[in-house]
MDAnalysis code that builds the backbone (N, CA, C; Angstrom):
import MDAnalysis as mda
import numpy as np

u = mda.Universe.empty(132, n_residues=44, atom_resindex=np.repeat(np.arange(44), 3), trajectory=True)
u.add_TopologyAttr("name", ["N", "CA", "C"] * 44)
u.add_TopologyAttr("resid", np.arange(1, 45))
u.add_TopologyAttr("resname", ["UNK", "UNK", "UNK", "UNK", "UNK", "UNK", "UNK", "UNK", "UNK", "UNK", "UNK", "UNK", "UNK", "UNK", "UNK", "UNK", "UNK", "UNK", "UNK", "UNK", "UNK", "UNK", "UNK", "UNK", "UNK", "UNK", "UNK", "UNK", "UNK", "UNK", "UNK", "UNK", "UNK", "UNK", "UNK", "UNK", "UNK", "UNK", "UNK", "UNK", "UNK", "UNK", "UNK", "UNK"])
u.atoms.positions = np.array([
    [0.471, -1.153, 0.013],
    [0.145, 0.149, -0.131],
    [0.871, 1.437, 0.193],
    [0.431, 2.055, -1.001],
    [1.332, 3.475, -1.092],
    [0.624, 4.276, -0.277],
    [1.777, 5.501, 0.849],
    [1.106, 6.356, 1.698],
    [1.438, 7.335, 1.004],
    [-0.313, 8.120, 0.990],
    [-0.823, 9.498, 0.172],
    [-0.038, 10.765, 0.423],
    [0.492, 11.556, -0.040],
    [1.127, 12.446, -0.120],
    [0.630, 13.543, 0.248],
    [0.854, 14.596, 1.054],
    [-0.040, 15.732, 1.220],
    [0.499, 17.015, 0.287],
    [-0.548, 17.591, 0.181],
    [-0.425, 19.240, -0.797],
    [1.302, 19.493, -0.144],
    [1.231, 19.788, 1.284],
    [2.715, 20.063, 2.315],
    [3.675, 19.939, 1.626],
    [3.886, 18.231, 1.775],
    [4.670, 17.221, 1.166],
    [5.423, 17.675, -0.042],
    [3.816, 17.181, -0.606],
    [4.756, 17.751, -2.314],
    [4.987, 19.219, -2.845],
    [4.969, 19.713, -2.294],
    [5.258, 21.160, -2.460],
    [6.812, 21.138, -1.596],
    [6.875, 20.645, -0.774],
    [8.399, 20.857, 0.546],
    [9.126, 19.900, -0.542],
    [8.760, 18.960, -1.687],
    [9.632, 18.441, -2.221],
    [9.972, 19.027, -3.910],
    [9.137, 19.712, -4.048],
    [9.534, 20.796, -5.391],
    [10.277, 22.257, -4.892],
    [10.067, 22.308, -4.175],
    [10.818, 23.210, -3.664],
    [12.248, 23.446, -3.358],
    [12.295, 21.767, -2.552],
    [13.323, 21.502, -2.519],
    [14.249, 21.183, -3.868],
    [13.702, 20.387, -4.615],
    [14.371, 20.156, -6.191],
    [14.615, 21.442, -6.549],
    [13.804, 22.774, -6.546],
    [14.521, 24.125, -7.008],
    [15.124, 24.879, -6.277],
    [15.952, 24.765, -5.086],
    [16.976, 24.785, -4.233],
    [18.030, 24.125, -5.091],
    [17.840, 22.448, -4.982],
    [19.134, 21.929, -4.964],
    [19.559, 22.669, -7.064],
    [18.917, 23.038, -7.357],
    [18.764, 22.790, -9.147],
    [19.379, 24.516, -8.921],
    [19.058, 25.833, -8.123],
    [19.373, 26.871, -8.459],
    [21.112, 26.649, -7.598],
    [21.312, 26.205, -7.120],
    [22.416, 25.445, -5.902],
    [23.599, 25.312, -7.414],
    [23.157, 24.289, -7.726],
    [23.787, 23.171, -8.815],
    [24.232, 24.406, -9.732],
    [23.427, 25.497, -10.179],
    [23.774, 25.906, -11.310],
    [24.317, 27.568, -10.706],
    [24.449, 27.844, -9.967],
    [25.252, 29.045, -9.480],
    [26.761, 27.913, -8.925],
    [26.944, 26.954, -8.764],
    [28.055, 26.868, -9.054],
    [29.154, 25.976, -9.933],
    [27.819, 25.787, -10.929],
    [28.894, 25.524, -12.440],
    [28.934, 27.044, -12.975],
    [28.218, 28.053, -12.705],
    [28.178, 29.611, -13.178],
    [29.790, 30.198, -12.465],
    [29.725, 29.798, -11.430],
    [30.697, 30.379, -10.147],
    [32.299, 29.537, -11.085],
    [32.097, 28.388, -11.349],
    [33.811, 27.886, -12.058],
    [33.593, 27.765, -13.597],
    [32.424, 28.174, -13.942],
    [32.682, 29.063, -15.653],
    [33.264, 30.081, -15.228],
    [32.925, 31.135, -14.388],
    [33.244, 32.792, -14.234],
    [34.838, 32.920, -13.185],
    [35.214, 31.609, -12.899],
    [36.620, 31.604, -12.516],
    [37.282, 30.995, -13.704],
    [36.941, 30.188, -14.732],
    [37.963, 29.588, -15.780],
    [38.074, 30.896, -16.611],
    [36.981, 31.953, -16.275],
    [37.014, 32.854, -17.818],
    [37.890, 33.602, -17.022],
    [38.422, 34.019, -15.694],
    [38.709, 35.397, -15.171],
    [40.289, 34.682, -15.316],
    [40.515, 33.265, -14.998],
    [41.848, 32.511, -14.721],
    [42.748, 32.624, -16.660],
    [41.700, 32.774, -17.584],
    [42.094, 32.734, -18.498],
    [42.507, 34.214, -19.462],
    [41.495, 35.370, -18.333],
    [41.773, 36.549, -19.514],
    [42.615, 37.635, -18.027],
    [42.728, 37.236, -17.381],
    [43.799, 38.026, -15.854],
    [45.465, 37.163, -15.943],
    [45.496, 36.010, -16.145],
    [46.750, 35.366, -15.448],
    [47.708, 35.676, -17.081],
    [48.989, 36.303, -16.970],
    [49.784, 37.077, -18.373],
    [50.740, 35.791, -18.530],
    [50.467, 35.906, -19.807],
    [51.229, 35.377, -20.466],
    [52.530, 35.118, -20.807],
])
């Protein structure tokens, strides 16, 4: 028998997924920004 999920539980899962995706995207963006800064700012 499956347990019923309340709307509050479903919403918390959506919010958690959104927060994780935002964290992941911001981490990728930070790494990309660091890479670009390294490319342009390190003297050759």
